[in-house]
N, C-alpha and C positions, 0 to 999 in steps of 0.2 A: 185341164189336164196337162198343156204346155207349163203351167207354173209349177206343178208338182214335179214333173220331169226334170224341171231347172233345180230345184233344191234338190233333189236325189243326186242329181250330178255334182253338185257344190259339197255336199257332204262327202262323197265318195272320193273328191280330191283332196280334203282334209286330212284322212285317213292315208292316204300314201305320203302325205309328207311325213308325216309322224316314223311312220317306219324307216324313211331314208335316215331321219336324225338319229333313230336308236341305233341302225347298223353303224353308222358312223361312231358312234358311242362305242357300242362294243370291239369294233375293232381298235379304234385308240388303247380302249382298257388292256385287249389282249397283247397289244405292241408292249404298254407298260410291263405287264409281269413278265413277259419274253425277256425284256432288258434287265428286269429286276433279278430273274433265275438267273442269267449271265454272267453277271458280275456277284454273285455270291456263291459261285463255284469254288471249292477248294482242292488245291491239287495236294491230293493225299499224300504221293512220292515223298514231296518235298516236307509236308508239313510230319510225316515220320522222320525223317533226317533231320528236322530241327528238333523234334522232341529226344531224338537219340544223344543229340550233340549236348544238350541241356543236360540230360541226365547224368552224361560223361563228366560235363564240367562242374554240377553242382553236387553230385552225389544222389541226388533225389530232386525230381523235377517241381519246379517252383510252380508250375502252371495249373491250376484246377480245371480240369476237362470236365466241361457238365454235359457233355455227350461224345461219343466215340466221331469221328469223320466220317462221313458217309458220304460225301460229295452233294448232299443238299442244300437247300437253302435254310435248313434248319440246324445246321450245324454250327456248334458255339465253341469258342475257346475264349476262358476267361483267366486273366491275370488280377485277382483280388489285391495284390501288393507288388504294384511297380518298382517300389523303394528296395523292396527284398533282393530284386534281381539285380539291382545296381549293386547294391552293398555286397553282393558274392561275387560280381565281377570285379571289383574294385579290390578286393579281398584276394582274387587268384595271385599267387606270384608269376612276375613277368619272367618268362623263359631265359635263360643265361644269355643265350645267344642274341635275343632282343636286347636285352639292356646292356651288351656289349656292342651291338650295331650302334645303339643312341649315344653311348659314351662314345666311340669312336667319332662318331659325326659332330658331337658337342666340343669336344677336344680340337678337332680339326677346325671348327668355326673359331674358339678362343684365341689357335696358337696359329692363325694365317697367316699373320703378318710377318712372325719369324717363319715360319714354314717357308715361306715363300725366298727369303734369303739364303736358304741353308742352314741355319742355325738350330731349327726343329726340326724332327720327323718324326711321326707318328706311325709306328707300325702294328699288323696284328699277328699274334700269336696263338693261333686256334682263339679261345673264349679270353684269353690274356690280351691285354692292350699295353704297349710298351713306348715311352716316349723320350727319345735320345735329345739333349740339349748340348749343344758344343761349349766346350769349358769358358771360350771368351763371351758366352751370353750371361754367364753367371757369374765369373769369379776374375780379377786380375792374374797377370800372369803369375803362376808358381805361389799363389794364395787360395787359402780356403775361407775367407772373408767376403760374404756376397756383397757383389756390385749394388747400386742402386736401381739399377734394371733389372737384376735377376728378384729383387725383393717384388717389385711389379709383376715380373712374369710369374713368380710363385704365388703371388695373390690371387691371379687368374685363374692358374691352375688349382688352388684352394677352394674356389667358388664352384668348381664343377666336383670336387672329388670330394668335400667335406660333407655334403650329406649322403653319401653313400656307406657301405658297410662292408665293402671289398677291402681285405688286407692290399697293403702299397709297400713295395721292394724299392729302396733306392740304393740304386751302386753308381759307385764312382770308380774312375778308370784314366788312365794315364797313357804316355805315350813312353817309349824306351829310352829316353834321356833321363841318366841319373841327376837327382835332387839332391843337395846335402845341405842343410842350412840348419840355424838354432830350432827352427818349429818344426822341420821334416827332414828327417834322416834319411827319408829314403821314399819313395812311391808310393809306397804302401800307407804311410803316414799321410799323405796328401792326398791320398783319393778317399782313405776312410774319413779323413774331416770334411772333405769336399761333400761327401754323401752326409754326413753327420749335419752340416750347415742347411741342406736343404730337408733333410727331415724335421729340423727346429724352425725353420719357416713353414714348413706344412703344419707342424701343431700350433705354433703361435698362431695359425691364421683360421683354426678350427676343427683340423682333423685330428680325431681321437688318435692318442698316441699309443694304444694296443693297436692299433690297424698298422703301425710301422716298423720299418726295420731297415736300419743303413748299413751298407758292405762296401769295405774296400779291395779292388781287385787289383790295382796297380795296372801294369803293362800286360797282364795274363791273357786277355783276349781282346787283340785287335781287330777293328774292324777294315783296316786298309796296311798296307805296308809299310814298317816304320821309316823304310828307307828314303821317303822323300819328305818334304816339308807339310806337304798338302795330306800325306796319309798319316803324318804325326796328329795335324790338327784334326782329322775325322776321328782318331783314338782318341784324344783327350777329351772325356764327355762324361755327364751324368743322365744315365738310364732310370727311368721311373717306371714301376713296372706295376700296374694294377690287376691283382690276381683274381681270378673268378671261382677259385676253388675253395673257398672260406677261410676261417680264420685258422682252421687245423694247419694252413700252409706256413703260417710264421713258426708255428710250435717246429714243424720238421725242418724248417730253413738251416738249423745249425748240421743234421746229418744230411742234409742234400747239399749244401756246401761242401762236404768230403767227397759226396759221391760221385757230383759231376764236375768236379773241378779239371782245368784242362792240363792243368801240370801239377806236382806233387808236391810244389811249393807252397807251404802254408798262409791261407789267407787271413788277413786283419779283418775281422768284422767291430763295428758298435753297434750294439744291441738299442 
């Protein structure tokens, strides 16, 4: 009797150990599925915002939706052609403001040494960008033949401007001190010749000719008072304006020059 009782007790103890191990396994399995469910949740509001943005950008959604978002672990969003999305994004035109921001920053980097000593100033006028260059950074006194330093300067500018398609307006300005010699009977001829020299250098360095226009303005639009030498030095300059409004702006320039002139004196231009 004692042997049978001992054998029965040993078999009972083996069954209890198996149940403990099984309970541990079930608990771990339950925890695993809870974690998997948690990480598979889809934020439906963010999903709809993303889908709407893609539809607006591409005209049609490039995403193939295999099932509607339900917040469950079965929600699937498949993009069978990821390269299609990349191509569409690359093909989208860059907004004008973004282009102007990038161009202004790039010009500031290229012209930083001359900007530091006051010979060059980069300013923003809406989406147009204007680069004002003192005459002594480009030409000898009373001349329109570019100096060696000006050639390096315009080369650097051309590297930034040549890849663009924006029209470029180059204007020459002088102070009010009359000039009269065999080459330049007045400041009109001198300012126009200086603008033409810069346009020629830009074209020789890869800027398309149809994007360029040269204008001589003489002393008609001073930045400072011509009564002092410092003021006259500021007024003797060449302004390079990168226009954001398209090539039709160049075609409209002859009429615009008459409309926006600050004085009735005729202005001399170099096409």
